[in-house]
PDB file with SEQRES, HELIX, SHEET and CRYST1 records, atoms N, CA, C and O in Angstrom:
SEQRES   1 A   62  MET ALA HIS CYS THR VAL CYS GLY ASN THR THR GLN PHE          
SEQRES   2 A   62  GLY ASN THR LEU SER ARG SER LEU GLN ARG THR LYS ARG          
SEQRES   3 A   62  THR MET LYS PRO ASN LEU GLN LYS VAL GLY GLY LEU VAL          
SEQRES   4 A   62  LEU CYS THR ARG CYS LEU ARG SER LEU ARG LYS ARG ILE          
SEQRES   5 A   62  ARG ASP VAL ALA ALA LYS ALA VAL ALA ALA                      
HELIX    1 AA1 THR A   42  ALA A   61  1                                  20    
SHEET    1 AA1 2 GLN A  12  LEU A  17  0                                        
SHEET    2 AA1 2 ARG A  23  MET A  28 -1                                        
SHEET    1 AA2 2 LEU A  32  VAL A  35  0                                        
SHEET    2 AA2 2 LEU A  38  CYS A  41 -1                                        
CRYST1    1.000    1.000    1.000  90.00  90.00  90.00 P 1           1          
ATOM      1  N   MET A   1      -2.589  -1.414 -15.524  1.00  0.00           N  
ATOM      2  CA  MET A   1      -2.911  -1.635 -14.133  1.00  0.00           C  
ATOM      3  C   MET A   1      -1.827  -0.977 -13.279  1.00  0.00           C  
ATOM      4  O   MET A   1      -0.641  -1.259 -13.451  1.00  0.00           O  
ATOM      5  N   ALA A   2      -2.230  -0.110 -12.368  1.00  0.00           N  
ATOM      6  CA  ALA A   2      -1.281   0.615 -11.532  1.00  0.00           C  
ATOM      7  C   ALA A   2      -0.718  -0.303 -10.454  1.00  0.00           C  
ATOM      8  O   ALA A   2      -1.368  -1.252 -10.016  1.00  0.00           O  
ATOM      9  N   HIS A   3       0.508   0.006 -10.040  1.00  0.00           N  
ATOM     10  CA  HIS A   3       1.131  -0.753  -8.966  1.00  0.00           C  
ATOM     11  C   HIS A   3       2.080   0.146  -8.194  1.00  0.00           C  
ATOM     12  O   HIS A   3       2.518   1.179  -8.701  1.00  0.00           O  
ATOM     13  N   CYS A   4       2.395  -0.245  -6.974  1.00  0.00           N  
ATOM     14  CA  CYS A   4       3.310   0.491  -6.109  1.00  0.00           C  
ATOM     15  C   CYS A   4       4.730   0.348  -6.653  1.00  0.00           C  
ATOM     16  O   CYS A   4       5.148  -0.751  -7.017  1.00  0.00           O  
ATOM     17  N   THR A   5       5.473   1.457  -6.709  1.00  0.00           N  
ATOM     18  CA  THR A   5       6.830   1.401  -7.249  1.00  0.00           C  
ATOM     19  C   THR A   5       7.813   0.772  -6.267  1.00  0.00           C  
ATOM     20  O   THR A   5       8.894   0.352  -6.679  1.00  0.00           O  
ATOM     21  N   VAL A   6       7.474   0.694  -4.988  1.00  0.00           N  
ATOM     22  CA  VAL A   6       8.384   0.127  -3.997  1.00  0.00           C  
ATOM     23  C   VAL A   6       8.163  -1.376  -3.840  1.00  0.00           C  
ATOM     24  O   VAL A   6       9.095  -2.162  -4.010  1.00  0.00           O  
ATOM     25  N   CYS A   7       6.939  -1.774  -3.519  1.00  0.00           N  
ATOM     26  CA  CYS A   7       6.677  -3.183  -3.222  1.00  0.00           C  
ATOM     27  C   CYS A   7       5.984  -3.926  -4.357  1.00  0.00           C  
ATOM     28  O   CYS A   7       5.884  -5.152  -4.311  1.00  0.00           O  
ATOM     29  N   GLY A   8       5.501  -3.215  -5.378  1.00  0.00           N  
ATOM     30  CA  GLY A   8       4.840  -3.865  -6.499  1.00  0.00           C  
ATOM     31  C   GLY A   8       3.413  -4.294  -6.211  1.00  0.00           C  
ATOM     32  O   GLY A   8       2.835  -5.072  -6.971  1.00  0.00           O  
ATOM     33  N   ASN A   9       2.839  -3.800  -5.128  1.00  0.00           N  
ATOM     34  CA  ASN A   9       1.473  -4.156  -4.752  1.00  0.00           C  
ATOM     35  C   ASN A   9       0.512  -3.722  -5.851  1.00  0.00           C  
ATOM     36  O   ASN A   9       0.567  -2.578  -6.303  1.00  0.00           O  
ATOM     37  N   THR A  10      -0.364  -4.617  -6.286  1.00  0.00           N  
ATOM     38  CA  THR A  10      -1.296  -4.335  -7.365  1.00  0.00           C  
ATOM     39  C   THR A  10      -2.644  -4.967  -7.057  1.00  0.00           C  
ATOM     40  O   THR A  10      -2.820  -5.541  -5.982  1.00  0.00           O  
ATOM     41  N   THR A  11      -3.593  -4.876  -7.970  1.00  0.00           N  
ATOM     42  CA  THR A  11      -4.935  -5.403  -7.766  1.00  0.00           C  
ATOM     43  C   THR A  11      -4.891  -6.915  -7.568  1.00  0.00           C  
ATOM     44  O   THR A  11      -4.204  -7.628  -8.299  1.00  0.00           O  
ATOM     45  N   GLN A  12      -5.631  -7.390  -6.573  1.00  0.00           N  
ATOM     46  CA  GLN A  12      -5.755  -8.820  -6.318  1.00  0.00           C  
ATOM     47  C   GLN A  12      -7.183  -9.245  -6.610  1.00  0.00           C  
ATOM     48  O   GLN A  12      -8.106  -8.436  -6.522  1.00  0.00           O  
ATOM     49  N   PHE A  13      -7.364 -10.495  -6.952  1.00  0.00           N  
ATOM     50  CA  PHE A  13      -8.672 -11.018  -7.287  1.00  0.00           C  
ATOM     51  C   PHE A  13      -9.036 -12.138  -6.337  1.00  0.00           C  
ATOM     52  O   PHE A  13      -8.169 -12.873  -5.863  1.00  0.00           O  
ATOM     53  N   GLY A  14     -10.316 -12.263  -6.063  1.00  0.00           N  
ATOM     54  CA  GLY A  14     -10.765 -13.315  -5.166  1.00  0.00           C  
ATOM     55  C   GLY A  14     -12.265 -13.497  -5.279  1.00  0.00           C  
ATOM     56  O   GLY A  14     -12.877 -13.091  -6.267  1.00  0.00           O  
ATOM     57  N   ASN A  15     -12.849 -14.104  -4.270  1.00  0.00           N  
ATOM     58  CA  ASN A  15     -14.278 -14.361  -4.238  1.00  0.00           C  
ATOM     59  C   ASN A  15     -14.896 -13.758  -2.997  1.00  0.00           C  
ATOM     60  O   ASN A  15     -14.276 -13.730  -1.933  1.00  0.00           O  
ATOM     61  N   THR A  16     -16.130 -13.271  -3.136  1.00  0.00           N  
ATOM     62  CA  THR A  16     -16.924 -12.953  -1.955  1.00  0.00           C  
ATOM     63  C   THR A  16     -17.732 -14.195  -1.651  1.00  0.00           C  
ATOM     64  O   THR A  16     -18.132 -14.921  -2.561  1.00  0.00           O  
ATOM     65  N   LEU A  17     -17.969 -14.437  -0.397  1.00  0.00           N  
ATOM     66  CA  LEU A  17     -18.658 -15.650   0.029  1.00  0.00           C  
ATOM     67  C   LEU A  17     -19.892 -15.228   0.809  1.00  0.00           C  
ATOM     68  O   LEU A  17     -19.784 -14.647   1.889  1.00  0.00           O  
ATOM     69  N   SER A  18     -21.062 -15.520   0.263  1.00  0.00           N  
ATOM     70  CA  SER A  18     -22.297 -15.137   0.927  1.00  0.00           C  
ATOM     71  C   SER A  18     -22.641 -16.153   2.019  1.00  0.00           C  
ATOM     72  O   SER A  18     -21.969 -17.173   2.170  1.00  0.00           O  
ATOM     73  N   ARG A  19     -23.684 -15.858   2.763  1.00  0.00           N  
ATOM     74  CA  ARG A  19     -24.093 -16.770   3.830  1.00  0.00           C  
ATOM     75  C   ARG A  19     -24.561 -18.104   3.282  1.00  0.00           C  
ATOM     76  O   ARG A  19     -24.479 -19.128   3.960  1.00  0.00           O  
ATOM     77  N   SER A  20     -25.054 -18.088   2.045  1.00  0.00           N  
ATOM     78  CA  SER A  20     -25.487 -19.337   1.407  1.00  0.00           C  
ATOM     79  C   SER A  20     -24.336 -20.016   0.658  1.00  0.00           C  
ATOM     80  O   SER A  20     -24.553 -20.959  -0.103  1.00  0.00           O  
ATOM     81  N   LEU A  21     -23.117 -19.531   0.881  1.00  0.00           N  
ATOM     82  CA  LEU A  21     -21.876 -20.066   0.312  1.00  0.00           C  
ATOM     83  C   LEU A  21     -21.787 -19.921  -1.202  1.00  0.00           C  
ATOM     84  O   LEU A  21     -21.035 -20.653  -1.845  1.00  0.00           O  
ATOM     85  N   GLN A  22     -22.542 -18.991  -1.782  1.00  0.00           N  
ATOM     86  CA  GLN A  22     -22.383 -18.689  -3.198  1.00  0.00           C  
ATOM     87  C   GLN A  22     -21.182 -17.779  -3.357  1.00  0.00           C  
ATOM     88  O   GLN A  22     -20.980 -16.855  -2.568  1.00  0.00           O  
ATOM     89  N   ARG A  23     -20.385 -18.047  -4.383  1.00  0.00           N  
ATOM     90  CA  ARG A  23     -19.175 -17.263  -4.610  1.00  0.00           C  
ATOM     91  C   ARG A  23     -19.358 -16.362  -5.818  1.00  0.00           C  
ATOM     92  O   ARG A  23     -19.857 -16.797  -6.856  1.00  0.00           O  
ATOM     93  N   THR A  24     -18.953 -15.108  -5.681  1.00  0.00           N  
ATOM     94  CA  THR A  24     -18.939 -14.166  -6.795  1.00  0.00           C  
ATOM     95  C   THR A  24     -17.579 -13.490  -6.817  1.00  0.00           C  
ATOM     96  O   THR A  24     -16.948 -13.295  -5.779  1.00  0.00           O  
ATOM     97  N   LYS A  25     -17.139 -13.138  -8.016  1.00  0.00           N  
ATOM     98  CA  LYS A  25     -15.819 -12.528  -8.175  1.00  0.00           C  
ATOM     99  C   LYS A  25     -15.771 -11.137  -7.561  1.00  0.00           C  
ATOM    100  O   LYS A  25     -16.760 -10.404  -7.585  1.00  0.00           O  
ATOM    101  N   ARG A  26     -14.608 -10.776  -7.006  1.00  0.00           N  
ATOM    102  CA  ARG A  26     -14.392  -9.433  -6.480  1.00  0.00           C  
ATOM    103  C   ARG A  26     -12.948  -9.036  -6.724  1.00  0.00           C  
ATOM    104  O   ARG A  26     -12.088  -9.888  -6.948  1.00  0.00           O  
ATOM    105  N   THR A  27     -12.685  -7.734  -6.680  1.00  0.00           N  
ATOM    106  CA  THR A  27     -11.320  -7.230  -6.806  1.00  0.00           C  
ATOM    107  C   THR A  27     -10.977  -6.453  -5.548  1.00  0.00           C  
ATOM    108  O   THR A  27     -11.824  -5.758  -4.986  1.00  0.00           O  
ATOM    109  N   MET A  28      -9.739  -6.574  -5.114  1.00  0.00           N  
ATOM    110  CA  MET A  28      -9.239  -5.850  -3.952  1.00  0.00           C  
ATOM    111  C   MET A  28      -8.119  -4.943  -4.441  1.00  0.00           C  
ATOM    112  O   MET A  28      -7.038  -5.414  -4.794  1.00  0.00           O  
ATOM    113  N   LYS A  29      -8.381  -3.639  -4.461  1.00  0.00           N  
ATOM    114  CA  LYS A  29      -7.429  -2.682  -4.999  1.00  0.00           C  
ATOM    115  C   LYS A  29      -6.642  -2.025  -3.871  1.00  0.00           C  
ATOM    116  O   LYS A  29      -7.220  -1.671  -2.844  1.00  0.00           O  
ATOM    117  N   PRO A  30      -5.321  -1.856  -4.046  1.00  0.00           N  
ATOM    118  CA  PRO A  30      -4.527  -1.176  -3.034  1.00  0.00           C  
ATOM    119  C   PRO A  30      -4.807   0.321  -3.049  1.00  0.00           C  
ATOM    120  O   PRO A  30      -5.222   0.873  -4.068  1.00  0.00           O  
ATOM    121  N   ASN A  31      -4.577   0.973  -1.917  1.00  0.00           N  
ATOM    122  CA  ASN A  31      -4.759   2.412  -1.810  1.00  0.00           C  
ATOM    123  C   ASN A  31      -3.470   3.069  -2.292  1.00  0.00           C  
ATOM    124  O   ASN A  31      -2.514   3.205  -1.529  1.00  0.00           O  
ATOM    125  N   LEU A  32      -3.448   3.477  -3.559  1.00  0.00           N  
ATOM    126  CA  LEU A  32      -2.249   4.050  -4.170  1.00  0.00           C  
ATOM    127  C   LEU A  32      -2.314   5.569  -4.150  1.00  0.00           C  
ATOM    128  O   LEU A  32      -3.363   6.159  -4.411  1.00  0.00           O  
ATOM    129  N   GLN A  33      -1.181   6.196  -3.837  1.00  0.00           N  
ATOM    130  CA  GLN A  33      -1.071   7.647  -3.768  1.00  0.00           C  
ATOM    131  C   GLN A  33       0.113   8.088  -4.626  1.00  0.00           C  
ATOM    132  O   GLN A  33       1.148   7.421  -4.647  1.00  0.00           O  
ATOM    133  N   LYS A  34      -0.035   9.201  -5.328  1.00  0.00           N  
ATOM    134  CA  LYS A  34       1.072   9.774  -6.087  1.00  0.00           C  
ATOM    135  C   LYS A  34       1.818  10.746  -5.182  1.00  0.00           C  
ATOM    136  O   LYS A  34       1.248  11.727  -4.706  1.00  0.00           O  
ATOM    137  N   VAL A  35       3.098  10.466  -4.947  1.00  0.00           N  
ATOM    138  CA  VAL A  35       3.910  11.287  -4.044  1.00  0.00           C  
ATOM    139  C   VAL A  35       5.248  11.559  -4.726  1.00  0.00           C  
ATOM    140  O   VAL A  35       6.048  10.649  -4.941  1.00  0.00           O  
ATOM    141  N   GLY A  36       5.473  12.818  -5.058  1.00  0.00           N  
ATOM    142  CA  GLY A  36       6.765  13.213  -5.622  1.00  0.00           C  
ATOM    143  C   GLY A  36       7.139  12.461  -6.878  1.00  0.00           C  
ATOM    144  O   GLY A  36       8.309  12.123  -7.059  1.00  0.00           O  
ATOM    145  N   GLY A  37       6.197  12.190  -7.743  1.00  0.00           N  
ATOM    146  CA  GLY A  37       6.483  11.480  -8.986  1.00  0.00           C  
ATOM    147  C   GLY A  37       6.477   9.969  -8.847  1.00  0.00           C  
ATOM    148  O   GLY A  37       6.639   9.266  -9.844  1.00  0.00           O  
ATOM    149  N   LEU A  38       6.297   9.453  -7.649  1.00  0.00           N  
ATOM    150  CA  LEU A  38       6.217   8.013  -7.418  1.00  0.00           C  
ATOM    151  C   LEU A  38       4.783   7.618  -7.115  1.00  0.00           C  
ATOM    152  O   LEU A  38       3.990   8.434  -6.644  1.00  0.00           O  
ATOM    153  N   VAL A  39       4.459   6.378  -7.383  1.00  0.00           N  
ATOM    154  CA  VAL A  39       3.161   5.835  -6.986  1.00  0.00           C  
ATOM    155  C   VAL A  39       3.430   4.864  -5.843  1.00  0.00           C  
ATOM    156  O   VAL A  39       4.081   3.836  -6.032  1.00  0.00           O  
ATOM    157  N   LEU A  40       2.924   5.196  -4.648  1.00  0.00           N  
ATOM    158  CA  LEU A  40       3.176   4.395  -3.460  1.00  0.00           C  
ATOM    159  C   LEU A  40       1.867   3.911  -2.861  1.00  0.00           C  
ATOM    160  O   LEU A  40       0.867   4.628  -2.877  1.00  0.00           O  
ATOM    161  N   CYS A  41       1.872   2.695  -2.334  1.00  0.00           N  
ATOM    162  CA  CYS A  41       0.724   2.248  -1.556  1.00  0.00           C  
ATOM    163  C   CYS A  41       0.853   2.872  -0.164  1.00  0.00           C  
ATOM    164  O   CYS A  41       1.945   3.267   0.244  1.00  0.00           O  
ATOM    165  N   THR A  42      -0.235   2.957   0.544  1.00  0.00           N  
ATOM    166  CA  THR A  42      -0.214   3.645   1.830  1.00  0.00           C  
ATOM    167  C   THR A  42       0.655   2.916   2.849  1.00  0.00           C  
ATOM    168  O   THR A  42       1.176   3.551   3.766  1.00  0.00           O  
ATOM    169  N   ARG A  43       0.824   1.612   2.716  1.00  0.00           N  
ATOM    170  CA  ARG A  43       1.705   0.874   3.618  1.00  0.00           C  
ATOM    171  C   ARG A  43       3.151   1.324   3.434  1.00  0.00           C  
ATOM    172  O   ARG A  43       3.852   1.569   4.415  1.00  0.00           O  
ATOM    173  N   CYS A  44       3.600   1.433   2.191  1.00  0.00           N  
ATOM    174  CA  CYS A  44       4.975   1.886   1.920  1.00  0.00           C  
ATOM    175  C   CYS A  44       5.141   3.351   2.301  1.00  0.00           C  
ATOM    176  O   CYS A  44       6.192   3.742   2.810  1.00  0.00           O  
ATOM    177  N   LEU A  45       4.122   4.162   2.060  1.00  0.00           N  
ATOM    178  CA  LEU A  45       4.177   5.573   2.421  1.00  0.00           C  
ATOM    179  C   LEU A  45       4.345   5.732   3.924  1.00  0.00           C  
ATOM    180  O   LEU A  45       5.125   6.570   4.376  1.00  0.00           O  
ATOM    181  N   ARG A  46       3.628   4.944   4.691  1.00  0.00           N  
ATOM    182  CA  ARG A  46       3.711   4.981   6.149  1.00  0.00           C  
ATOM    183  C   ARG A  46       5.101   4.560   6.616  1.00  0.00           C  
ATOM    184  O   ARG A  46       5.688   5.207   7.484  1.00  0.00           O  
ATOM    185  N   SER A  47       5.630   3.478   6.043  1.00  0.00           N  
ATOM    186  CA  SER A  47       6.968   3.002   6.402  1.00  0.00           C  
ATOM    187  C   SER A  47       8.032   4.038   6.051  1.00  0.00           C  
ATOM    188  O   SER A  47       8.970   4.257   6.818  1.00  0.00           O  
ATOM    189  N   LEU A  48       7.882   4.671   4.893  1.00  0.00           N  
ATOM    190  CA  LEU A  48       8.840   5.682   4.467  1.00  0.00           C  
ATOM    191  C   LEU A  48       8.839   6.869   5.413  1.00  0.00           C  
ATOM    192  O   LEU A  48       9.901   7.384   5.765  1.00  0.00           O  
ATOM    193  N   ARG A  49       7.657   7.309   5.829  1.00  0.00           N  
ATOM    194  CA  ARG A  49       7.570   8.428   6.767  1.00  0.00           C  
ATOM    195  C   ARG A  49       8.178   8.071   8.117  1.00  0.00           C  
ATOM    196  O   ARG A  49       8.796   8.921   8.758  1.00  0.00           O  
ATOM    197  N   LYS A  50       8.011   6.823   8.556  1.00  0.00           N  
ATOM    198  CA  LYS A  50       8.625   6.390   9.817  1.00  0.00           C  
ATOM    199  C   LYS A  50      10.149   6.423   9.717  1.00  0.00           C  
ATOM    200  O   LYS A  50      10.820   6.876  10.644  1.00  0.00           O  
ATOM    201  N   ARG A  51      10.699   5.944   8.597  1.00  0.00           N  
ATOM    202  CA  ARG A  51      12.152   5.943   8.418  1.00  0.00           C  
ATOM    203  C   ARG A  51      12.705   7.358   8.393  1.00  0.00           C  
ATOM    204  O   ARG A  51      13.745   7.633   8.992  1.00  0.00           O  
ATOM    205  N   ILE A  52      12.016   8.252   7.704  1.00  0.00           N  
ATOM    206  CA  ILE A  52      12.451   9.650   7.646  1.00  0.00           C  
ATOM    207  C   ILE A  52      12.427  10.262   9.046  1.00  0.00           C  
ATOM    208  O   ILE A  52      13.352  10.979   9.424  1.00  0.00           O  
ATOM    209  N   ARG A  53      11.376   9.982   9.813  1.00  0.00           N  
ATOM    210  CA  ARG A  53      11.261  10.513  11.162  1.00  0.00           C  
ATOM    211  C   ARG A  53      12.388   9.990  12.056  1.00  0.00           C  
ATOM    212  O   ARG A  53      12.952  10.746  12.847  1.00  0.00           O  
ATOM    213  N   ASP A  54      12.716   8.703  11.934  1.00  0.00           N  
ATOM    214  CA  ASP A  54      13.790   8.112  12.742  1.00  0.00           C  
ATOM    215  C   ASP A  54      15.151   8.698  12.388  1.00  0.00           C  
ATOM    216  O   ASP A  54      15.959   8.961  13.279  1.00  0.00           O  
ATOM    217  N   VAL A  55      15.414   8.904  11.103  1.00  0.00           N  
ATOM    218  CA  VAL A  55      16.690   9.476  10.671  1.00  0.00           C  
ATOM    219  C   VAL A  55      16.812  10.906  11.174  1.00  0.00           C  
ATOM    220  O   VAL A  55      17.885  11.319  11.613  1.00  0.00           O  
ATOM    221  N   ALA A  56      15.717  11.668  11.113  1.00  0.00           N  
ATOM    222  CA  ALA A  56      15.731  13.046  11.587  1.00  0.00           C  
ATOM    223  C   ALA A  56      15.950  13.097  13.097  1.00  0.00           C  
ATOM    224  O   ALA A  56      16.661  13.974  13.587  1.00  0.00           O  
ATOM    225  N   ALA A  57      15.354  12.173  13.834  1.00  0.00           N  
ATOM    226  CA  ALA A  57      15.527  12.134  15.293  1.00  0.00           C  
ATOM    227  C   ALA A  57      16.979  11.806  15.652  1.00  0.00           C  
ATOM    228  O   ALA A  57      17.524  12.374  16.599  1.00  0.00           O  
ATOM    229  N   LYS A  58      17.607  10.897  14.904  1.00  0.00           N  
ATOM    230  CA  LYS A  58      19.009  10.553  15.162  1.00  0.00           C  
ATOM    231  C   LYS A  58      19.920  11.738  14.845  1.00  0.00           C  
ATOM    232  O   LYS A  58      20.908  11.966  15.544  1.00  0.00           O  
ATOM    233  N   ALA A  59      19.593  12.484  13.802  1.00  0.00           N  
ATOM    234  CA  ALA A  59      20.408  13.632  13.424  1.00  0.00           C  
ATOM    235  C   ALA A  59      20.324  14.730  14.479  1.00  0.00           C  
ATOM    236  O   ALA A  59      21.319  15.399  14.762  1.00  0.00           O  
ATOM    237  N   VAL A  60      19.148  14.917  15.057  1.00  0.00           N  
ATOM    238  CA  VAL A  60      18.966  15.946  16.095  1.00  0.00           C  
ATOM    239  C   VAL A  60      19.672  15.515  17.387  1.00  0.00           C  
ATOM    240  O   VAL A  60      20.253  16.345  18.087  1.00  0.00           O  
ATOM    241  N   ALA A  61      19.619  14.213  17.699  1.00  0.00           N  
ATOM    242  CA  ALA A  61      20.254  13.719  18.915  1.00  0.00           C  
ATOM    243  C   ALA A  61      21.774  13.771  18.848  1.00  0.00           C  
ATOM    244  O   ALA A  61      22.444  13.918  19.870  1.00  0.00           O  
ATOM    245  N   ALA A  62      22.311  13.650  17.641  1.00  0.00           N  
ATOM    246  CA  ALA A  62      23.782  13.601  17.497  1.00  0.00           C  
ATOM    247  C   ALA A  62      24.411  14.972  17.519  1.00  0.00           C  
ATOM    248  O   ALA A  62      25.631  15.093  17.409  1.00  0.00           O  
TER     249      ALA A  62                                                      
END                                                                             
């Protein structure tokens, strides 16, 4: 089972609930991307890009 190398986000399990309140099993899979040899979820990828952008902006300002 694949997981994010930063936060460890992996497949979660739960139930779908119909209008008649019948429950059936479902899986919720994270959106994982391979980036530079790492497997990252899109949330971590977004945060990483923001940090890189902020560091670059500080370097240009200084």
